[in-house]
N, C-alpha and C positions, 0 to 999 in steps of 0.2 A: 747229443752227438751230431744231429743234423745241423744244429745251430753252429757248433764249433767248426764243422766241415765247410759251412757256407761262408765263414769269415775269411776275407783275404786282406793282404797288406795295402791294397790300393784304396780301401774305403775308410771312412771315418766311423768309428765305433762309439755309439752313444751309450753311456752306462748310468744306471740309477739304482741305488740300493734302498729298499724299503726296510725300515728298522722299527724296533719296539718302542723307541723313545728318541728325543732330540739330541741327547748328549752322546756324542760319538765314542766317548771313552767307556761308557757303560752299556751302550745299546746292543741288542741282539739283532742279528740279520734275520729278517722275516722273509725276504725274497730278493732276487736280483733280476733287474729288467735290462734288456739289451735291444737297441734298435740299430739297424744297418741301412735301412731305406725309409724314405718318408711314408707316413700313413700305415706303418706296421711295426710291430715289436714283439719280442719274446719275453715271457715272464717265467722265471724258474722259482717256484714256491718252496720255501723251507719250513716256515711255521704257519699253520692255519688250523682253525678249530676242528675241522672235520677230518684232519689228517689220519687219526687213528682208525677211522672207519673206512678209509680208502684201501681196498685190498690190493696188494701188490705194489703199493707206492712206498718204496724204501729209499728214496733219494734223500740223503742227509747232507748237512752243510759241508762236512769234510770231503765227501765225494764230489760235490759241486765245485768247491774251491780248488780241489786237486785237478779237476777236469779243466777248469778255466785258467789255472795258474800260468801255464806256458804263454797263453795269449796276453793275460793281464800284466805279466812281468816282462814281456818282450817289447822293447821301446820302438821296434820297427812297425808295430801296430799302433796307429794313431787313435787316441781316445778323446772323447769330449763329454761334457756334461754340464749340469747347472749346479754351481757350488760343488765342484768335484773334489775339493779339499776334504769335505765331509766324508764322501764315499772312500777316498784314499785312506783317511784316518781309521774308518771302520774296518777296511780291508787289512790295514797294517796290523791292527790289533789281532786279526785272525791269521796272521802269518803270510799275507800277500803284500808285496811291495809294488804298488801300481806304477808302471813306467810307461812312457810314451804319451803322457798327458799333453795334448796339442791345443785344446781349446776349452774355455769355460765361458758359457754364455752370460753368466752373471757378471763375471769379471770384465768381459768385453763391453757390456752395456754400461758398466760403471765408468769405463774409460771414455766411452762415447758421450755419456750424460752424467757427469759427476754430481750434478745438482739434484738428481732424483733422490727421494727418500725411501724408495722401495724398488727392488729388482726381482720381485717374485716372478716365477715362471708363468703363473696365471696372467699377470699383467702384460708380460712380454708377448704371450700368445695372442692376447686381444689386440695389442698394438701392431705386431708384425704380421700376424696370420689372420686376424679377424675371427679367431676361433676361441670359444669359451670352453675352458677345461673343466673337468669334473672337480668340484670343490672337495677338499679332504674332509670337511665337516660332514659330508653326506655319508662318509664311511665310518668315522670314529666319533662323531658328535662334537660337542664343545662343553666347556665349563666342567662342573663336577661330574657330569655324566660321561665325560670323554673316556673312550677305551683305547687300548693299544692296537696297533696295526696287526699284531699277532692274533687278535680276537676277531678280525674281519674275515668273513667266509671267502673262500677262494674265488667263487663266481663273481664276487663284488670287487675284490682287490686286483684281479688280473687285468681288467681294462684300465683301471686307474694307474697301475704301475707301468704297463706298456705305453700308455699315453705320455707319462712323464719322460721316458727315454726318447720316444718318438718326437715329441714337441721340442725337447732339448736339442735333438739332432737338427730339426728344421730351423730352429732359431739360430743355432751355431752356424749353419750354412749361410744364412742371411748376414749374420754379423761378421763372418770372416771377410766378406766383400766390403762391408762398411768400415771395418778397421783399416783395410787397405786404402779405400777411397779417402779416408780422413788422415792418411799418412801416420797412423798410430802403430803400424806393424812392428817398428823397431822397439819402442818401449814395451809393447804388449808381449812380443815373443822373446825379447832378451832380458826383460826385468820381471814383469808380472807373472807370466806362466812358469819360468824357472823357480820363482819364489815359492810356489805351491808345495813341492816336496820338502823344502826347507822348513816351512811352517808346520807341515805334518809331523816332521821329526821333533820340532820344538814342542808341539802340543802333546805328542805322545810321551815324550820324556818327562814333561811337567817340571814343577819346581818344588824342592823340598821345603816344607814349612814346619818349624819346630813348635809343636803344639804346647809342650811343657813351658817353654819360654813365654809364649803368648798368654797361657793361663796365669803365670806369675805376673806378667805385665798387666793383665786385666784387673787383678786384685789391687795392684799398686795404683792404677789409673782410677779405679772406683773410689779409692780412699782420697785421692787428690780432688776428684770431682766433688765429693761430699765436703771436703775442707773448703773448697772454693765457694760452694753453695752457702756454707755457714758464714763465710766472710761477706758474701753479697747481702745476706739477710741482716747481718750486724750493721752494715753501712746504711741500709735502707730502713732499718727498724721495722721491717715487716716481711712476711713471706709472700711470694707470688710465683707464678709459673714462668720461670726464666726462659723457657722455650717458646713462650707466646710473645710475638712481636707487639701485639696490642697492649698486653699487660706491662711489658718492658717500656713501651713508649709512655705509658702513664707515669711510671716511676721516673724516667729520665726527664720528661718535658713538663709534667704537671707537678710532681712531688719535688724533684730537685731543680726544676725550672732551668734546665740547660737549654742552650739555643737550638732551634730546629734547623738542621742543615738542609735536608731534603724533605720538607714537610715534616712528617712524623716517622721518617725511616729509621730503622735500627740496623741498617746494613753494616758490614765490616768497615767500609770506607767512612761512614758517619761515626762509628765508634772510635776509629783511629783518630779522627779529628777531635772528638770530644774528650779523649783521655787526658788532654793537656789541662782540662778544666776541672776534672773530678776523678777520683780513683775508681768509681764504679765501672765506667766503660772498659777499662783495662781488665778488670775482674771478669766481666761478661765475655770479653775476647778470649781470655784464658779458659773459661768454662766451655765455650763453644769449641775451642781447639781440642780440649781433652775429650769432650763428648763425641766429636767427629772421629778422633783416633779410635775411641772405644767401639762405636757402632759400626763404622765403615771398615775398619781393619782388624783390630785386636779380637773382637768377638765374632766378626763375620768370616775372616779367612779360614778358621778351623772348620767351619761348616762346608767349605769347598774341598776339604781333604778327601781324596778318593779312598774308599775302604780297601780296594784291591791293591792299589799301588802305594798308598800312604803319602801321596804327593798331590799337589794342586795342578790341575790341567786347565789353564786359561785358553780362550779361543782368540786367535789373532785374525783380525778382519781386514781384508784388502778393499772392501767396498763400502765402508762407512764414512771415513773422512774424505771430503771432496778435494782436499789438498793432495791426496795420494799417499799420505803417511798411513802406517798401520794403526789400528786401534785394537784394544784388548778388552774383552768382556768375559763375565762369569768366571772369575772376578776380573776387575780391571787391575792389571799388574803394572800399568805405566805411570801411575801417580802416587805410589806409596811413599809417604814422607819418611825421611831418614829417622 
């Protein structure tokens, strides 16, 4: 209540949501962090291991979200964050439409430095504030031993979470000036920022994938792959690992004595050139095409179907391609062959 009463429309509100996992479509809210002024922040815990032992603590997610709903959905309150699309998507799944998104530090840094390959808040903090943030690994570990944020004791997570929203606020204030100095405010505020809620809608809606058709296709493609393999072995009079460039090179250049285009390369370009001289390169190209279809799309797409929605929810990224175009990951929906 004190937090809500202290928020006014003149200030920038930095928001960060701690979740049980990285996938925003399936993640549970562990806690919500809000920062209004530099060097301080609030953490509202929802899930933590010792919760059942805390007498009188009955703050649940529904109560918290209902309390914050008016501010979060009021566009006259300006919000900022680091990769705020993620937080927006998590909130949308829980019935909150985040409005008034004014600034995203990750998005701004990408516009200022599109050549970078990382826009992590830890790196931005070191670069702009000379401040080393607490690494997430100190809380949840790494590798096979990694645990969920929901398993981190409250005394450990509260500083980490408040630091996230505080540093995002401080970085945002610095980058707001830099966007203006570099005359990027027009594309930033008229293209990139308004795109965030659009992408949130697209990602939450997802794409319907017909698993039955893909299962049928998988059987059909498996048969075609086997048939192509048999044809390859018949032509070469021997069995070998078709997926091995070294073994294929031996067949092409030592056994069949075809000309070496780029040393002993078996790339697509080389096979395209060699298919005029022998039927094997064309069969290898067909085999690779079918294998790629099978492994990358036909067998892989069903594994991304969300059990709750029955749809595939890709992630559209504004900060991966340096040209400014969107990219799509987990899975990539932008290069599916007809």
